[in-house]
PQR file with spaces between the fields and no chain letter, atoms N, CA, C, O and H, PARSE charges and radii, in Angstrom:
ATOM       1  N    UNK     1       0.998   -1.195    0.036 -0.4000 1.5000
ATOM       2  CA   UNK     1      -0.152    0.047    0.160 -0.0000 2.0000
ATOM       3  C    UNK     1       0.880    1.234    0.159  0.5500 1.7000
ATOM       4  O    UNK     1       0.479    2.345   -0.185 -0.5500 1.4000
ATOM       5  N    UNK     2       2.047    1.068    0.489 -0.4000 1.5000
ATOM       6  CA   UNK     2       3.032    2.385    0.506 -0.0000 2.0000
ATOM       7  C    UNK     2       3.273    2.719   -0.982  0.5500 1.7000
ATOM       8  O    UNK     2       3.309    3.886   -1.370 -0.5500 1.4000
ATOM       9  H    UNK     2       2.372    0.165    0.769  0.4000 1.0000
ATOM      10  N    UNK     3       3.420    1.777   -1.714 -0.4000 1.5000
ATOM      11  CA   UNK     3       3.626    2.124   -3.146 -0.0000 2.0000
ATOM      12  C    UNK     3       2.443    2.680   -3.871  0.5500 1.7000
ATOM      13  O    UNK     3       2.470    3.508   -4.782 -0.5500 1.4000
ATOM      14  H    UNK     3       3.391    0.828   -1.399  0.4000 1.0000
ATOM      15  N    UNK     4       1.255    2.025   -3.257 -0.4000 1.5000
ATOM      16  CA   UNK     4       0.072    2.735   -3.851 -0.0000 2.0000
ATOM      17  C    UNK     4      -0.304    4.338   -3.623  0.5500 1.7000
ATOM      18  O    UNK     4      -0.825    5.099   -4.438 -0.5500 1.4000
ATOM      19  H    UNK     4       1.233    1.353   -2.517  0.4000 1.0000
ATOM      20  N    UNK     5       0.161    4.639   -2.134 -0.4000 1.5000
ATOM      21  CA   UNK     5      -0.296    5.861   -1.831 -0.0000 2.0000
ATOM      22  C    UNK     5       1.158    6.722   -2.332  0.5500 1.7000
ATOM      23  O    UNK     5       1.099    7.952   -2.306 -0.5500 1.4000
ATOM      24  H    UNK     5       0.584    4.020   -1.472  0.4000 1.0000
ATOM      25  N    UNK     6       2.347    6.109   -2.748 -0.4000 1.5000
ATOM      26  CA   UNK     6       3.212    7.064   -3.313 -0.0000 2.0000
ATOM      27  C    UNK     6       2.670    7.400   -4.828  0.5500 1.7000
ATOM      28  O    UNK     6       2.808    8.525   -5.310 -0.5500 1.4000
ATOM      29  H    UNK     6       2.396    5.111   -2.770  0.4000 1.0000
ATOM      30  N    UNK     7       2.040    6.319   -5.531 -0.4000 1.5000
ATOM      31  CA   UNK     7       1.894    6.744   -6.865 -0.0000 2.0000
ATOM      32  C    UNK     7       0.429    7.495   -6.998  0.5500 1.7000
ATOM      33  O    UNK     7       0.078    8.112   -8.004 -0.5500 1.4000
ATOM      34  H    UNK     7       1.928    5.406   -5.140  0.4000 1.0000
ATOM      35  N    UNK     8      -0.294    7.345   -5.909 -0.4000 1.5000
ATOM      36  CA   UNK     8      -1.532    8.211   -6.022 -0.0000 2.0000
ATOM      37  C    UNK     8      -1.472    9.481   -5.635  0.5500 1.7000
ATOM      38  O    UNK     8      -2.382   10.251   -5.944 -0.5500 1.4000
ATOM      39  H    UNK     8      -0.009    6.844   -5.092  0.4000 1.0000
ATOM      40  N    UNK     9      -0.273    9.940   -4.820 -0.4000 1.5000
ATOM      41  CA   UNK     9       0.037   11.266   -4.463 -0.0000 2.0000
ATOM      42  C    UNK     9       0.961   11.981   -5.417  0.5500 1.7000
ATOM      43  O    UNK     9       0.872   13.209   -5.442 -0.5500 1.4000
ATOM      44  H    UNK     9       0.466    9.314   -4.569  0.4000 1.0000
ATOM      45  N    UNK    10       1.729   11.462   -6.108 -0.4000 1.5000
ATOM      46  CA   UNK    10       2.888   11.727   -6.934 -0.0000 2.0000
ATOM      47  C    UNK    10       2.632   12.017   -8.617  0.5500 1.7000
ATOM      48  O    UNK    10       3.229   12.854   -9.293 -0.5500 1.4000
ATOM      49  H    UNK    10       1.801   10.465   -6.087  0.4000 1.0000
ATOM      50  N    UNK    11       1.585   11.089   -9.069 -0.4000 1.5000
ATOM      51  CA   UNK    11       1.213   11.239  -10.380 -0.0000 2.0000
ATOM      52  C    UNK    11      -0.213   11.258  -10.665  0.5500 1.7000
ATOM      53  O    UNK    11      -0.978   11.233   -9.700 -0.5500 1.4000
ATOM      54  H    UNK    11       1.100   10.409   -8.519  0.4000 1.0000
ATOM      55  N    UNK    12      -0.688   11.298  -11.853 -0.4000 1.5000
ATOM      56  CA   UNK    12      -1.986   11.184  -12.045 -0.0000 2.0000
ATOM      57  C    UNK    12      -2.227    9.858  -12.891  0.5500 1.7000
ATOM      58  O    UNK    12      -3.131    9.853  -13.726 -0.5500 1.4000
ATOM      59  H    UNK    12      -0.067   11.319  -12.636  0.4000 1.0000
ATOM      60  N    UNK    13      -1.492    8.819  -12.705 -0.4000 1.5000
ATOM      61  CA   UNK    13      -1.642    7.546  -12.999 -0.0000 2.0000
ATOM      62  C    UNK    13      -3.055    7.017  -12.926  0.5500 1.7000
ATOM      63  O    UNK    13      -3.760    7.134  -11.924 -0.5500 1.4000
ATOM      64  H    UNK    13      -0.757    8.823  -12.027  0.4000 1.0000
ATOM      65  N    UNK    14      -3.486    6.334  -14.229 -0.4000 1.5000
ATOM      66  CA   UNK    14      -4.412    5.474  -14.158 -0.0000 2.0000
ATOM      67  C    UNK    14      -4.675    4.519  -13.164  0.5500 1.7000
ATOM      68  O    UNK    14      -3.822    3.700  -12.822 -0.5500 1.4000
ATOM      69  H    UNK    14      -2.913    6.239  -15.043  0.4000 1.0000
ATOM      70  N    UNK    15      -5.916    4.575  -12.628 -0.4000 1.5000
ATOM      71  CA   UNK    15      -6.104    3.788  -11.291 -0.0000 2.0000
ATOM      72  C    UNK    15      -5.630    2.115  -11.620  0.5500 1.7000
ATOM      73  O    UNK    15      -5.033    1.455  -10.769 -0.5500 1.4000
ATOM      74  H    UNK    15      -6.609    5.240  -12.905  0.4000 1.0000
ATOM      75  N    UNK    16      -5.921    1.676  -12.703 -0.4000 1.5000
ATOM      76  CA   UNK    16      -5.579    0.435  -13.134 -0.0000 2.0000
ATOM      77  C    UNK    16      -3.810    0.290  -12.922  0.5500 1.7000
ATOM      78  O    UNK    16      -3.219   -0.649  -12.389 -0.5500 1.4000
ATOM      79  H    UNK    16      -6.405    2.212  -13.394  0.4000 1.0000
ATOM      80  N    UNK    17      -3.348    1.257  -13.390 -0.4000 1.5000
ATOM      81  CA   UNK    17      -1.685    1.248  -13.239 -0.0000 2.0000
ATOM      82  C    UNK    17      -1.268    1.202  -11.788  0.5500 1.7000
ATOM      83  O    UNK    17      -0.346    0.470  -11.426 -0.5500 1.4000
ATOM      84  H    UNK    17      -3.828    2.019  -13.823  0.4000 1.0000
ATOM      85  N    UNK    18      -2.063    2.121  -10.797 -0.4000 1.5000
ATOM      86  CA   UNK    18      -1.601    2.103   -9.301 -0.0000 2.0000
ATOM      87  C    UNK    18      -1.843    0.800   -8.849  0.5500 1.7000
ATOM      88  O    UNK    18      -0.947    0.199   -8.256 -0.5500 1.4000
ATOM      89  H    UNK    18      -2.812    2.715  -11.091  0.4000 1.0000
ATOM      90  N    UNK    19      -3.378    0.072   -9.129 -0.4000 1.5000
ATOM      91  CA   UNK    19      -3.594   -1.159   -8.825 -0.0000 2.0000
ATOM      92  C    UNK    19      -2.556   -2.368   -9.045  0.5500 1.7000
ATOM      93  O    UNK    19      -2.268   -3.251   -8.236 -0.5500 1.4000
ATOM      94  H    UNK    19      -4.106    0.560   -9.611  0.4000 1.0000
ATOM      95  N    UNK    20      -2.127   -2.200  -10.192 -0.4000 1.5000
ATOM      96  CA   UNK    20      -0.714   -3.327  -10.726 -0.0000 2.0000
ATOM      97  C    UNK    20       0.291   -2.934   -9.991  0.5500 1.7000
ATOM      98  O    UNK    20       0.940   -3.837   -9.463 -0.5500 1.4000
ATOM      99  H    UNK    20      -2.361   -1.483  -10.849  0.4000 1.0000
ATOM     100  N    UNK    21       0.646   -1.752   -9.780 -0.4000 1.5000
ATOM     101  CA   UNK    21       1.928   -1.272   -8.930 -0.0000 2.0000
ATOM     102  C    UNK    21       1.801   -2.002   -7.614  0.5500 1.7000
ATOM     103  O    UNK    21       2.802   -2.549   -7.150 -0.5500 1.4000
ATOM     104  H    UNK    21       0.119   -1.018  -10.209  0.4000 1.0000
ATOM     105  N    UNK    22       0.504   -2.057   -6.900 -0.4000 1.5000
ATOM     106  CA   UNK    22       0.137   -2.365   -5.674 -0.0000 2.0000
ATOM     107  C    UNK    22       0.116   -3.768   -5.469  0.5500 1.7000
ATOM     108  O    UNK    22       0.237   -4.223   -4.331 -0.5500 1.4000
ATOM     109  H    UNK    22      -0.309   -1.613   -7.277  0.4000 1.0000
ATOM     110  N    UNK    23      -0.067   -4.706   -6.745 -0.4000 1.5000
ATOM     111  CA   UNK    23       0.021   -6.085   -6.889 -0.0000 2.0000
ATOM     112  C    UNK    23      -1.319   -6.593   -7.040  0.5500 1.7000
ATOM     113  O    UNK    23      -1.465   -7.810   -6.922 -0.5500 1.4000
ATOM     114  H    UNK    23      -0.165   -4.337   -7.669  0.4000 1.0000
ATOM     115  N    UNK    24      -2.528   -5.721   -7.332 -0.4000 1.5000
ATOM     116  CA   UNK    24      -3.791   -6.286   -7.548 -0.0000 2.0000
ATOM     117  C    UNK    24      -4.000   -6.442   -9.173  0.5500 1.7000
ATOM     118  O    UNK    24      -3.507   -5.679  -10.004 -0.5500 1.4000
ATOM     119  H    UNK    24      -2.409   -4.733   -7.428  0.4000 1.0000
ATOM     120  N    UNK    25      -4.594   -7.258   -9.378 -0.4000 1.5000
ATOM     121  CA   UNK    25      -4.884   -7.491  -10.608 -0.0000 2.0000
ATOM     122  C    UNK    25      -6.060   -6.928  -11.279  0.5500 1.7000
ATOM     123  O    UNK    25      -6.269   -7.029  -12.488 -0.5500 1.4000
ATOM     124  H    UNK    25      -4.995   -7.878   -8.702  0.4000 1.0000
ATOM     125  N    UNK    26      -7.111   -6.095  -10.107 -0.4000 1.5000
ATOM     126  CA   UNK    26      -8.174   -5.436  -10.649 -0.0000 2.0000
ATOM     127  C    UNK    26      -8.316   -4.217   -9.825  0.5500 1.7000
ATOM     128  O    UNK    26      -7.986   -4.184   -8.640 -0.5500 1.4000
ATOM     129  H    UNK    26      -6.941   -6.012   -9.125  0.4000 1.0000
ATOM     130  N    UNK    27      -8.805   -3.233  -10.462 -0.4000 1.5000
ATOM     131  CA   UNK    27      -9.020   -1.736   -9.548 -0.0000 2.0000
ATOM     132  C    UNK    27     -10.062   -2.326   -8.408  0.5500 1.7000
ATOM     133  O    UNK    27      -9.711   -2.052   -7.260 -0.5500 1.4000
ATOM     134  H    UNK    27      -9.073   -3.260  -11.425  0.4000 1.0000
ATOM     135  N    UNK    28     -11.177   -3.024   -8.518 -0.4000 1.5000
ATOM     136  CA   UNK    28     -12.010   -3.279   -7.530 -0.0000 2.0000
ATOM     137  C    UNK    28     -11.423   -3.833   -6.424  0.5500 1.7000
ATOM     138  O    UNK    28     -11.700   -3.328   -5.336 -0.5500 1.4000
ATOM     139  H    UNK    28     -11.462   -3.247   -9.450  0.4000 1.0000
ATOM     140  N    UNK    29     -10.737   -4.681   -6.465 -0.4000 1.5000
ATOM     141  CA   UNK    29      -9.835   -5.552   -5.369 -0.0000 2.0000
ATOM     142  C    UNK    29      -8.953   -4.637   -4.486  0.5500 1.7000
ATOM     143  O    UNK    29      -8.864   -4.691   -3.260 -0.5500 1.4000
ATOM     144  H    UNK    29     -10.511   -5.091   -7.348  0.4000 1.0000
ATOM     145  N    UNK    30      -8.218   -3.652   -5.458 -0.4000 1.5000
ATOM     146  CA   UNK    30      -7.123   -2.864   -4.933 -0.0000 2.0000
ATOM     147  C    UNK    30      -8.193   -1.810   -4.254  0.5500 1.7000
ATOM     148  O    UNK    30      -7.846   -1.385   -3.152 -0.5500 1.4000
ATOM     149  H    UNK    30      -8.291   -3.608   -6.454  0.4000 1.0000
ATOM     150  N    UNK    31      -9.337   -1.378   -4.727 -0.4000 1.5000
ATOM     151  CA   UNK    31     -10.004   -0.433   -4.280 -0.0000 2.0000
ATOM     152  C    UNK    31     -10.442   -0.766   -2.911  0.5500 1.7000
ATOM     153  O    UNK    31     -10.099   -0.023   -1.991 -0.5500 1.4000
ATOM     154  H    UNK    31      -9.618   -1.723   -5.622  0.4000 1.0000
ATOM     155  N    UNK    32     -11.148   -1.785   -2.690 -0.4000 1.5000
ATOM     156  CA   UNK    32     -11.503   -2.475   -1.068 -0.0000 2.0000
ATOM     157  C    UNK    32     -10.301   -2.556   -0.556  0.5500 1.7000
ATOM     158  O    UNK    32     -10.210   -2.253    0.634 -0.5500 1.4000
ATOM     159  H    UNK    32     -11.426   -2.388   -3.437  0.4000 1.0000
ATOM     160  N    UNK    33      -9.396   -2.862   -1.084 -0.4000 1.5000
ATOM     161  CA   UNK    33      -8.100   -3.409    0.209 -0.0000 2.0000
ATOM     162  C    UNK    33      -7.849   -2.010    0.452  0.5500 1.7000
ATOM     163  O    UNK    33      -7.902   -1.781    1.660 -0.5500 1.4000
ATOM     164  H    UNK    33      -9.470   -3.109   -2.051  0.4000 1.0000
ATOM     165  N    UNK    34      -7.622   -1.094   -0.172 -0.4000 1.5000
ATOM     166  CA   UNK    34      -6.842    0.234   -0.085 -0.0000 2.0000
ATOM     167  C    UNK    34      -7.820    1.070    0.844  0.5500 1.7000
ATOM     168  O    UNK    34      -7.270    1.932    1.529 -0.5500 1.4000
ATOM     169  H    UNK    34      -7.579   -1.280   -1.154  0.4000 1.0000
ATOM     170  N    UNK    35      -9.149    0.938    0.958 -0.4000 1.5000
ATOM     171  CA   UNK    35      -9.981    1.090    1.707 -0.0000 2.0000
ATOM     172  C    UNK    35     -10.120    0.620    3.244  0.5500 1.7000
ATOM     173  O    UNK    35     -10.479    1.149    4.295 -0.5500 1.4000
ATOM     174  H    UNK    35      -9.596    0.237    0.402  0.4000 1.0000
ATOM     175  N    UNK    36      -9.730   -0.434    2.902 -0.4000 1.5000
ATOM     176  CA   UNK    36      -9.796   -1.249    4.406 -0.0000 2.0000
ATOM     177  C    UNK    36      -8.366   -0.806    5.077  0.5500 1.7000
ATOM     178  O    UNK    36      -8.403   -0.697    6.302 -0.5500 1.4000
ATOM     179  H    UNK    36      -9.439   -0.864    2.047  0.4000 1.0000
ATOM     180  N    UNK    37      -7.410   -0.602    4.592 -0.4000 1.5000
ATOM     181  CA   UNK    37      -6.125   -0.249    4.966 -0.0000 2.0000
ATOM     182  C    UNK    37      -5.981    1.249    5.435  0.5500 1.7000
ATOM     183  O    UNK    37      -5.338    1.528    6.447 -0.5500 1.4000
ATOM     184  H    UNK    37      -7.379   -0.691    3.596  0.4000 1.0000
ATOM     185  N    UNK    38      -6.600    2.193    4.667 -0.4000 1.5000
ATOM     186  CA   UNK    38      -6.611    3.464    4.822 -0.0000 2.0000
ATOM     187  C    UNK    38      -7.820    4.247    5.385  0.5500 1.7000
ATOM     188  O    UNK    38      -7.561    5.327    5.917 -0.5500 1.4000
ATOM     189  H    UNK    38      -7.122    1.966    3.845  0.4000 1.0000
ATOM     190  N    UNK    39      -8.911    3.901    5.343 -0.4000 1.5000
ATOM     191  CA   UNK    39     -10.307    4.173    5.683 -0.0000 2.0000
ATOM     192  C    UNK    39     -10.524    5.190    4.638  0.5500 1.7000
ATOM     193  O    UNK    39     -11.228    6.140    4.982 -0.5500 1.4000
ATOM     194  H    UNK    39      -9.121    3.025    4.911  0.4000 1.0000
ATOM     195  N    UNK    40     -10.086    5.189    3.488 -0.4000 1.5000
ATOM     196  CA   UNK    40     -10.380    6.159    2.270 -0.0000 2.0000
ATOM     197  C    UNK    40     -10.307    5.410    1.129  0.5500 1.7000
ATOM     198  O    UNK    40      -9.659    4.371    1.008 -0.5500 1.4000
ATOM     199  H    UNK    40      -9.514    4.418    3.210  0.4000 1.0000
ATOM     200  N    UNK    41     -11.127    6.062    0.100 -0.4000 1.5000
ATOM     201  CA   UNK    41     -11.143    5.394   -1.325 -0.0000 2.0000
ATOM     202  C    UNK    41      -9.870    5.769   -1.879  0.5500 1.7000
ATOM     203  O    UNK    41      -9.425    6.834   -1.453 -0.5500 1.4000
ATOM     204  H    UNK    41     -11.653    6.907    0.198  0.4000 1.0000
ATOM     205  N    UNK    42      -9.129    5.107   -2.786 -0.4000 1.5000
ATOM     206  CA   UNK    42      -7.740    5.679   -3.651 -0.0000 2.0000
ATOM     207  C    UNK    42      -8.342    6.967   -4.311  0.5500 1.7000
ATOM     208  O    UNK    42      -7.546    7.905   -4.319 -0.5500 1.4000
ATOM     209  H    UNK    42      -9.491    4.241   -3.132  0.4000 1.0000
ATOM     210  N    UNK    43      -9.637    7.240   -4.898 -0.4000 1.5000
ATOM     211  CA   UNK    43      -9.893    8.517   -5.343 -0.0000 2.0000
ATOM     212  C    UNK    43     -10.106    9.671   -4.171  0.5500 1.7000
ATOM     213  O    UNK    43      -9.622   10.780   -4.397 -0.5500 1.4000
ATOM     214  H    UNK    43     -10.284    6.477   -4.891  0.4000 1.0000
ATOM     215  N    UNK    44     -10.739    9.471   -3.061 -0.4000 1.5000
ATOM     216  CA   UNK    44     -10.601   10.437   -1.845 -0.0000 2.0000
ATOM     217  C    UNK    44      -9.354   10.799   -1.633  0.5500 1.7000
ATOM     218  O    UNK    44      -8.933   11.943   -1.806 -0.5500 1.4000
ATOM     219  H    UNK    44     -11.132    8.570   -2.877  0.4000 1.0000
ATOM     220  N    UNK    45      -8.578    9.670   -1.176 -0.4000 1.5000
ATOM     221  CA   UNK    45      -7.108    9.830   -0.728 -0.0000 2.0000
ATOM     222  C    UNK    45      -5.988   10.810   -1.796  0.5500 1.7000
ATOM     223  O    UNK    45      -5.236   11.731   -1.475 -0.5500 1.4000
ATOM     224  H    UNK    45      -8.920    8.741   -1.036  0.4000 1.0000
ATOM     225  N    UNK    46      -6.227   10.217   -3.078 -0.4000 1.5000
ATOM     226  CA   UNK    46      -5.577   11.210   -3.908 -0.0000 2.0000
ATOM     227  C    UNK    46      -6.008   12.931   -4.185  0.5500 1.7000
ATOM     228  O    UNK    46      -5.210   13.837   -4.428 -0.5500 1.4000
ATOM     229  H    UNK    46      -6.838    9.470   -3.339  0.4000 1.0000
ATOM     230  N    UNK    47      -7.309   13.024   -4.079 -0.4000 1.5000
ATOM     231  CA   UNK    47      -7.716   14.155   -3.922 -0.0000 2.0000
ATOM     232  C    UNK    47      -7.368   14.808   -2.607  0.5500 1.7000
ATOM     233  O    UNK    47      -6.873   15.928   -2.736 -0.5500 1.4000
ATOM     234  H    UNK    47      -7.957   12.289   -3.882  0.4000 1.0000
ATOM     235  N    UNK    48      -7.521   14.341   -1.297 -0.4000 1.5000
ATOM     236  CA   UNK    48      -7.062   15.231   -0.124 -0.0000 2.0000
ATOM     237  C    UNK    48      -5.518   15.454   -0.278  0.5500 1.7000
ATOM     238  O    UNK    48      -5.022   16.425    0.292 -0.5500 1.4000
ATOM     239  H    UNK    48      -7.923   13.431   -1.193  0.4000 1.0000
ATOM     240  N    UNK    49      -4.631   14.506   -1.109 -0.4000 1.5000
ATOM     241  CA   UNK    49      -3.302   14.810   -1.038 -0.0000 2.0000
ATOM     242  C    UNK    49      -3.152   15.981   -1.825  0.5500 1.7000
ATOM     243  O    UNK    49      -2.307   16.826   -1.528 -0.5500 1.4000
ATOM     244  H    UNK    49      -5.034   13.717   -1.573  0.4000 1.0000
ATOM     245  N    UNK    50      -3.978   16.111   -2.902 -0.4000 1.5000
ATOM     246  CA   UNK    50      -3.699   17.031   -3.857 -0.0000 2.0000
ATOM     247  C    UNK    50      -3.959   18.516   -3.437  0.5500 1.7000
ATOM     248  O    UNK    50      -3.546   19.537   -3.987 -0.5500 1.4000
ATOM     249  H    UNK    50      -4.664   15.424   -3.143  0.4000 1.0000
ATOM     250  N    UNK    51      -4.762   18.381   -2.304 -0.4000 1.5000
ATOM     251  CA   UNK    51      -5.170   19.507   -1.822 -0.0000 2.0000
ATOM     252  C    UNK    51      -4.605   20.105   -0.408  0.5500 1.7000
ATOM     253  O    UNK    51      -5.022   21.183    0.016 -0.5500 1.4000
ATOM     254  H    UNK    51      -5.098   17.551   -1.858  0.4000 1.0000
């Protein structure tokens, strides 16, 4: 998840690419796991990091 967080903050990569970086084969599985770990969806996390 650390790699995914860094990718979400540092670039505008497509969500599928971020999911692959984190080792997930689908955006859905990645989003579920990311939300469980951080308490935020990947989209919300990247929006908060951008502001």
